[in-house]
C-alpha positions as CSV (number, residue, x, y, z in Angstrom):
1,M,8.9,-32.6,-64.2
2,E,10.5,-30.4,-61.5
3,T,13.8,-28.9,-62.6
4,K,16.9,-28.6,-60.3
5,K,18.7,-25.3,-59.6
6,V,22.0,-24.9,-61.4
7,A,24.7,-23.7,-59.1
8,I,28.1,-22.2,-59.9
9,V,30.4,-23.8,-57.4
10,G,33.9,-23.2,-58.9
11,Y,35.9,-21.2,-61.4
12,N,39.5,-21.0,-62.7
13,R,41.3,-19.5,-65.6
14,I,44.9,-18.9,-66.7
15,P,46.1,-15.4,-67.4
16,F,45.1,-14.1,-70.8
17,A,48.0,-13.2,-73.1
18,R,48.1,-11.1,-76.3
19,I,48.9,-13.2,-79.4
20,N,52.5,-14.1,-79.9
21,T,53.6,-13.2,-76.4
22,A,53.6,-15.6,-73.3
23,Y,51.9,-18.6,-74.9
24,T,53.6,-18.6,-78.4
25,D,54.6,-22.2,-78.2
26,Q,51.4,-23.6,-76.5
27,G,48.4,-25.1,-78.3
28,N,44.8,-25.3,-77.3
29,Q,45.2,-28.5,-75.3
30,D,48.2,-27.1,-73.4
31,L,46.2,-24.0,-72.3
32,L,43.0,-25.8,-71.5
33,V,44.7,-28.5,-69.4
34,S,46.4,-25.8,-67.4
35,A,43.0,-24.1,-66.7
36,L,41.3,-27.5,-65.9
37,N,44.2,-28.6,-63.6
38,G,43.9,-25.3,-61.7
39,L,40.1,-25.9,-61.2
40,I,40.8,-29.5,-60.1
41,K,43.3,-28.5,-57.6
42,S,41.3,-25.6,-56.2
43,Y,38.1,-27.7,-55.7
44,N,39.5,-31.1,-54.8
45,L,38.3,-32.8,-58.0
46,K,41.2,-35.2,-58.4
47,G,39.8,-38.6,-59.3
48,K,36.2,-37.3,-59.4
49,L,33.8,-38.7,-62.0
50,L,31.9,-35.7,-63.3
51,G,28.7,-35.8,-65.3
52,E,30.3,-34.2,-68.4
53,V,32.8,-31.6,-69.5
54,A,31.7,-29.3,-72.5
55,G,33.5,-26.5,-74.2
56,G,35.5,-25.7,-77.3
57,A,37.8,-23.4,-79.2
58,V,36.7,-21.2,-82.1
59,I,39.9,-21.9,-84.0
60,K,41.1,-25.6,-84.0
61,H,43.6,-27.7,-85.9
62,I,42.2,-30.7,-87.8
63,S,43.7,-33.0,-85.2
64,E,41.6,-31.4,-82.4
65,S,38.2,-32.8,-83.3
66,N,37.9,-34.2,-79.8
67,L,39.8,-31.4,-78.0
68,I,37.8,-31.4,-74.8
69,R,37.8,-35.1,-74.3
70,E,41.5,-35.3,-75.0
71,S,42.1,-32.5,-72.6
72,V,40.1,-34.2,-69.8
73,M,42.2,-37.3,-70.4
74,N,45.3,-35.3,-69.6
75,T,44.0,-34.2,-66.2
76,S,43.5,-36.0,-62.9
77,L,39.7,-36.2,-63.3
78,D,38.4,-39.8,-63.5
79,P,39.1,-40.8,-67.1
80,A,35.5,-42.1,-67.4
81,T,34.3,-38.4,-67.3
82,P,32.7,-37.8,-70.8
83,A,33.3,-34.7,-72.7
84,C,32.2,-33.0,-75.9
85,D,33.2,-30.1,-78.2
86,L,30.8,-27.3,-79.1
87,Q,31.4,-23.9,-80.7
88,Q,29.4,-20.7,-81.1
89,A,32.1,-18.2,-81.8
90,C,32.6,-15.8,-78.9
91,D,29.4,-17.2,-77.2
92,T,31.1,-20.6,-76.8
93,G,31.9,-20.3,-73.1
94,I,28.4,-19.3,-72.2
95,E,26.8,-21.8,-74.5
96,A,28.9,-24.5,-72.8
97,A,27.5,-23.4,-69.5
98,I,24.0,-23.5,-70.9
99,Y,24.6,-27.0,-72.2
100,I,25.9,-28.3,-68.9
101,G,23.4,-26.3,-66.9
102,N,20.4,-27.7,-68.8
103,K,21.6,-31.3,-68.1
104,I,21.9,-30.5,-64.4
105,A,18.4,-28.9,-64.4
106,L,16.9,-32.0,-66.0
107,G,18.6,-34.3,-63.6
108,Q,20.7,-36.0,-66.3
109,I,23.9,-35.2,-64.5
110,E,24.8,-33.8,-61.1
111,S,28.0,-31.9,-62.0
112,G,29.9,-30.7,-65.0
113,I,32.5,-28.3,-66.3
114,A,31.9,-25.6,-68.9
115,C,35.2,-24.5,-70.5
116,G,36.7,-22.7,-73.4
117,V,40.2,-22.1,-74.9
118,E,41.9,-20.2,-77.7
119,A,45.5,-20.5,-78.8
120,M,45.6,-17.8,-81.4
121,S,49.5,-17.9,-81.4
122,N,49.3,-21.5,-82.6
123,I,46.6,-20.9,-85.2
124,P,46.4,-23.2,-88.2
125,F,47.1,-21.6,-91.6
126,E,44.8,-22.3,-94.5
127,S,46.1,-23.7,-97.8
128,S,45.1,-22.4,-101.2
129,P,42.4,-24.3,-103.2
130,G,45.0,-25.2,-105.8
131,L,47.4,-26.7,-103.3
132,R,44.7,-28.6,-101.4
133,K,43.4,-30.2,-104.7
134,A,46.9,-31.2,-105.6
135,L,47.5,-32.8,-102.2
136,L,44.3,-34.7,-102.4
137,K,45.1,-35.9,-105.9
138,A,48.6,-36.9,-104.9
139,N,47.1,-38.9,-102.0
140,R,45.0,-40.9,-104.4
141,E,47.8,-41.7,-106.8
142,K,49.2,-45.2,-106.5
143,S,52.7,-44.7,-107.9
144,A,55.5,-42.4,-106.6
145,F,55.7,-40.8,-110.1
146,G,52.0,-40.0,-110.0
147,K,52.3,-38.4,-106.6
148,I,55.3,-36.3,-107.6
149,R,53.5,-35.2,-110.8
150,Q,50.5,-34.0,-108.8
151,L,52.7,-32.2,-106.2
152,L,54.5,-30.3,-109.0
153,S,51.2,-29.1,-110.5
154,P,50.4,-26.2,-108.2
155,K,51.7,-22.7,-109.1
156,L,54.3,-21.1,-106.8
157,K,51.6,-18.8,-105.4
158,D,49.5,-21.8,-104.4
159,W,52.1,-22.9,-101.9
160,M,51.8,-19.7,-99.9
161,P,49.8,-20.3,-96.6
162,I,46.8,-18.2,-96.0
163,P,46.7,-16.6,-92.5
164,Y,43.6,-16.2,-90.5
165,K,41.9,-12.9,-90.9
166,G,38.6,-13.4,-89.1
167,Q,36.5,-12.2,-92.0
168,E,32.8,-12.7,-92.1
169,P,32.3,-15.0,-95.2
170,K,29.0,-13.3,-96.1
171,T,30.4,-9.8,-96.2
172,G,34.2,-10.1,-96.5
173,L,34.6,-7.7,-93.6
174,V,36.5,-8.3,-90.4
175,M,34.7,-7.7,-87.2
176,G,36.4,-4.4,-86.7
177,G,35.3,-3.3,-90.1
178,H,31.7,-4.1,-89.2
179,T,32.0,-2.3,-85.9
180,E,33.4,0.9,-87.6
181,I,30.1,0.9,-89.5
182,T,28.2,0.4,-86.2
183,A,30.0,3.3,-84.6
184,K,29.2,5.6,-87.5
185,Y,25.6,4.4,-87.9
186,Y,24.7,4.8,-84.2
187,Q,26.8,7.9,-83.7
188,I,29.3,6.5,-81.1
189,S,32.1,9.0,-80.7
190,R,35.8,8.3,-80.3
191,K,35.8,10.0,-77.0
192,E,33.0,7.7,-75.6
193,Q,34.9,4.6,-76.8
194,D,38.2,5.7,-75.3
195,E,36.5,6.6,-72.0
196,L,35.0,3.1,-71.8
197,A,38.4,1.5,-72.6
198,F,40.2,3.6,-70.0
199,K,37.7,2.6,-67.3
200,S,38.1,-1.0,-68.2
201,H,41.8,-0.9,-67.5
202,Q,41.4,1.2,-64.4
203,N,38.8,-1.3,-62.9
204,M,40.9,-4.3,-63.7
205,A,44.1,-2.8,-62.3
206,K,42.2,-2.0,-59.1
207,A,40.7,-5.5,-58.9
208,Y,44.2,-7.0,-59.1
209,D,45.5,-4.6,-56.4
210,E,42.6,-5.6,-54.1
211,G,43.4,-9.3,-54.6
212,F,40.1,-10.1,-56.3
213,F,41.7,-12.4,-58.8
214,D,44.0,-14.2,-56.4
215,D,41.9,-17.3,-56.1
216,M,40.6,-17.2,-59.6
217,I,43.7,-17.4,-61.8
218,T,46.3,-20.1,-62.1
219,P,49.7,-19.0,-63.3
220,A,50.7,-20.7,-66.5
221,F,53.9,-20.9,-68.6
222,G,55.6,-18.1,-66.7
223,L,52.7,-15.7,-66.7
224,D,50.7,-14.8,-63.6
225,K,48.6,-11.8,-64.8
226,D,46.8,-10.8,-67.9
227,N,49.4,-9.1,-70.0
228,N,47.0,-6.9,-72.0
229,L,46.3,-4.9,-68.9
230,R,47.7,-1.4,-69.3
231,R,48.1,0.2,-65.8
232,D,49.8,3.3,-67.3
233,T,47.2,4.1,-70.0
234,T,45.6,7.5,-70.0
235,L,42.8,9.1,-72.0
236,E,45.6,11.2,-73.7
237,K,47.5,8.0,-74.7
238,L,44.3,6.4,-76.0
239,A,43.4,9.5,-77.9
240,S,46.8,9.5,-79.6
241,L,46.3,6.1,-81.3
242,K,45.6,5.9,-85.0
243,P,42.4,4.3,-86.4
244,A,42.9,0.6,-86.9
245,F,40.3,-0.3,-89.5
246,D,39.1,2.9,-91.3
247,K,42.4,4.6,-91.5
248,Q,41.0,8.0,-92.7
249,N,37.7,8.5,-90.8
250,G,37.6,5.6,-88.2
251,T,37.2,5.8,-84.5
252,L,38.2,2.2,-83.6
253,T,41.8,1.8,-82.5
254,A,44.0,-0.8,-80.9
255,G,43.1,0.9,-77.6
256,N,39.4,0.6,-77.7
257,S,39.3,-2.8,-79.5
258,T,40.4,-6.2,-78.2
259,P,43.4,-7.9,-79.8
260,F,43.8,-11.6,-80.8
261,T,44.4,-13.4,-77.5
262,D,45.5,-16.7,-76.0
263,G,43.8,-18.1,-72.9
264,A,41.5,-20.7,-71.3
265,S,38.8,-20.7,-68.6
266,A,36.7,-23.3,-66.8
267,V,33.6,-23.1,-64.6
268,L,32.4,-25.9,-62.3
269,L,28.6,-26.3,-62.3
270,A,26.5,-28.6,-60.1
271,S,23.2,-29.4,-58.4
272,E,22.7,-28.2,-54.9
273,G,22.9,-31.8,-53.6
274,W,26.3,-32.4,-55.3
275,A,27.7,-29.2,-54.0
276,K,26.7,-30.0,-50.5
277,A,28.0,-33.6,-50.7
278,N,31.4,-32.3,-51.9
279,N,31.6,-29.5,-49.3
280,L,31.6,-26.8,-52.0
281,P,30.0,-23.4,-51.5
282,I,27.4,-22.1,-54.0
283,L,28.7,-18.9,-55.4
284,A,25.5,-18.1,-57.5
285,Y,22.8,-19.7,-59.6
286,I,22.3,-19.6,-63.4
287,T,18.6,-18.8,-63.6
288,F,17.9,-17.6,-67.2
289,S,19.7,-17.5,-70.5
290,E,18.8,-16.7,-74.1
291,V,20.6,-17.0,-77.5
292,A,19.7,-14.9,-80.5
293,G,20.8,-14.2,-84.0
294,I,20.5,-11.1,-86.2
295,E,20.6,-10.2,-89.9
296,Y,23.9,-8.4,-90.7
297,V,24.6,-8.9,-94.4
298,E,22.2,-6.2,-95.6
299,N,22.4,-4.3,-92.3
300,K,26.2,-4.5,-91.8
301,Q,26.0,-2.1,-88.8
302,N,24.2,-4.9,-86.8
303,L,26.8,-7.7,-86.8
304,L,27.4,-7.6,-83.0
305,L,24.0,-6.5,-81.9
306,A,22.1,-9.8,-81.5
307,P,22.2,-9.4,-77.7
308,V,19.5,-6.7,-78.2
309,F,17.1,-9.5,-79.0
310,A,18.5,-12.0,-76.5
311,A,18.1,-9.5,-73.6
312,E,14.6,-8.6,-74.5
313,R,13.4,-12.2,-74.7
314,M,15.2,-13.2,-71.5
315,L,14.0,-10.3,-69.4
316,K,10.4,-11.0,-70.5
317,K,10.7,-14.7,-69.4
318,A,12.3,-13.7,-66.1
319,G,9.9,-10.9,-65.4
320,I,12.8,-8.6,-64.6
321,N,13.6,-5.1,-65.8
322,L,17.0,-4.1,-67.1
323,E,17.5,-1.7,-64.2
324,D,16.9,-4.5,-61.6
325,F,20.5,-5.8,-61.6
326,D,23.3,-5.2,-59.1
327,Y,26.1,-5.9,-61.7
328,Y,26.3,-5.9,-65.5
329,E,29.0,-7.9,-67.4
330,I,28.9,-6.9,-71.0
331,H,31.7,-8.3,-73.2
332,E,33.8,-5.5,-74.6
333,A,34.8,-6.9,-78.0
334,F,34.9,-3.3,-79.0
335,A,33.9,-0.2,-77.0
336,A,31.7,0.9,-79.8
337,Q,29.7,-2.4,-79.8
338,V,29.1,-2.1,-76.0
339,L,28.0,1.6,-76.4
340,A,25.7,0.9,-79.4
341,T,24.0,-2.1,-77.7
342,M,23.3,0.0,-74.6
343,K,22.1,2.9,-76.7
344,I,19.5,0.7,-78.4
345,W,18.4,-0.8,-75.1
346,E,18.0,2.7,-73.6
347,H,16.2,4.6,-76.3
348,D,12.6,3.9,-77.5
349,D,13.1,5.1,-81.1
350,L,16.1,2.7,-81.6
351,A,14.5,-0.2,-79.7
352,K,11.4,0.0,-81.9
353,K,13.5,-0.1,-85.0
354,F,14.5,-3.6,-83.8
355,G,10.9,-4.6,-83.3
356,L,11.0,-4.1,-79.5
357,E,7.9,-2.6,-77.9
358,K,10.0,0.0,-76.0
359,A,13.4,0.6,-74.6
360,L,14.5,-2.0,-72.1
361,G,15.9,0.6,-69.6
362,K,19.1,2.4,-68.6
363,I,22.2,0.6,-67.3
364,D,24.0,2.3,-64.3
365,R,27.5,2.7,-65.7
366,D,29.0,2.4,-62.2
367,K,27.7,-1.2,-62.1
368,L,29.2,-2.1,-65.5
369,N,32.2,-4.4,-65.7
370,V,33.3,-3.3,-62.3
371,K,36.4,-5.6,-62.2
372,G,37.4,-4.7,-65.7
373,G,36.2,-6.1,-69.0
374,S,37.6,-7.6,-72.2
375,L,39.3,-4.4,-73.3
376,A,41.6,-4.8,-70.3
377,A,41.7,-8.6,-69.9
378,A,41.7,-9.2,-73.7
379,H,39.6,-11.7,-75.5
380,P,40.5,-15.4,-76.2
381,F,37.2,-16.1,-78.1
382,A,35.9,-19.3,-76.5
383,A,37.4,-18.5,-73.0
384,T,35.7,-15.1,-72.5
385,G,32.3,-16.5,-71.4
386,G,33.9,-18.5,-68.6
387,R,35.9,-15.4,-67.4
388,I,32.7,-13.4,-67.2
389,I,30.7,-16.1,-65.4
390,G,33.4,-16.6,-62.8
391,T,33.8,-12.8,-62.2
392,L,30.1,-12.2,-61.8
393,A,29.5,-15.3,-59.6
394,K,32.3,-14.1,-57.2
395,L,30.8,-10.6,-57.1
396,L,27.4,-11.9,-56.1
397,D,28.9,-14.3,-53.6
398,E,30.8,-11.5,-51.9
399,K,27.7,-9.4,-51.8
400,R,25.7,-12.4,-50.5
401,S,22.7,-11.6,-52.6
402,G,21.6,-9.9,-55.8
403,K,21.3,-10.4,-59.6
404,G,23.8,-10.1,-62.4
405,F,23.3,-9.6,-66.1
406,I,25.6,-11.0,-68.8
407,S,25.7,-10.1,-72.5
408,I,28.1,-11.4,-75.1
409,C,28.1,-10.7,-78.8
410,A,29.6,-13.1,-81.4
411,A,30.6,-13.5,-85.0
412,R,28.1,-14.4,-87.6
413,G,25.5,-12.1,-86.0
414,Q,24.8,-14.0,-82.8
415,G,24.6,-13.1,-79.2
416,V,23.8,-14.6,-75.8
417,T,22.6,-13.2,-72.4
418,M,22.4,-14.8,-69.0
419,I,21.2,-14.0,-65.5
420,L,23.0,-15.1,-62.4
421,E,21.4,-14.8,-58.9
422,K,22.4,-15.3,-55.4
């Protein structure tokens, strides 16, 4: 069976906002519908019946089990457009694109949207085991007296809500705690981390000034630009920040790590025939992708390094070397994680410790995150993949040819890579 080429034909996102700022009162559906509506308006999709919409949020309320379908029903797409939720931590946006892309490649659908959203400001709180059990027992009671008796049984401390901390269940460490171990283990200096963060902000500020994002971002709820971007940051300011995770000997700070973030993004994918029939230009093609996992409980330094494996497998299948790309988009969850991943790819001794035959090659730093990365834009977990696909597709379209490399790390020791071509 001959597969179809998977084209990226459209992209939209709303500005990303640091937690508890511009989108404090908005939930996942509010943010996602805004991003989808921007896509629909930009690409004349009103009333269109698409093959499917897929995406998700890493953190959802119990009422959001059908978040994507409910969001689609609140847009002007044909309401017969099916949708599904999926989630793979920070890989969610890319995994949604793989899901839709595979269906297009197999001829099952002709068009679809991959999307992701995160409303961290509206995050659900967890209840204590004691309170949860009491509420369930109260629900099973038949009499009002029985219900009251069960509701009075929890201790006062059981009534306190438990806020989200983002800990890895297997280790009890938050992602920043793991990455502190990564920085020490792979000898990633504070200076290197701050330099990467500084360049991310510089690149994004320049991209805004050049108008690169003008047709890619829909203003939402009073915000028209990513509010994590720090135009006035300097290496001196970054160097003055105190460690955020290891207070005594740490190198990770609020400046070289991404904050909790609200935001949403959407990418329109299609077959060449559908794009032509709908008078939409092809920005780039998705040609290869790979998802990988890594052991991180015993080797705590490796939580965010699964892209090491994903890249090696993908490049072998594609018959392409790591140096063969015009642009590299590597998700900057933490500067230390980006630098450690590249260090392993670039050095034989480290690569062989991961079971690779040899180093994959060296990445030209001038081709890395040229329009800014997650350290500048910030990181709404499920929405970052869409932001990166859209940015890279536009870069390749403007260049009129070339190849782009994507790498995203994720919680639970997972990672995904992708190749876009024009």
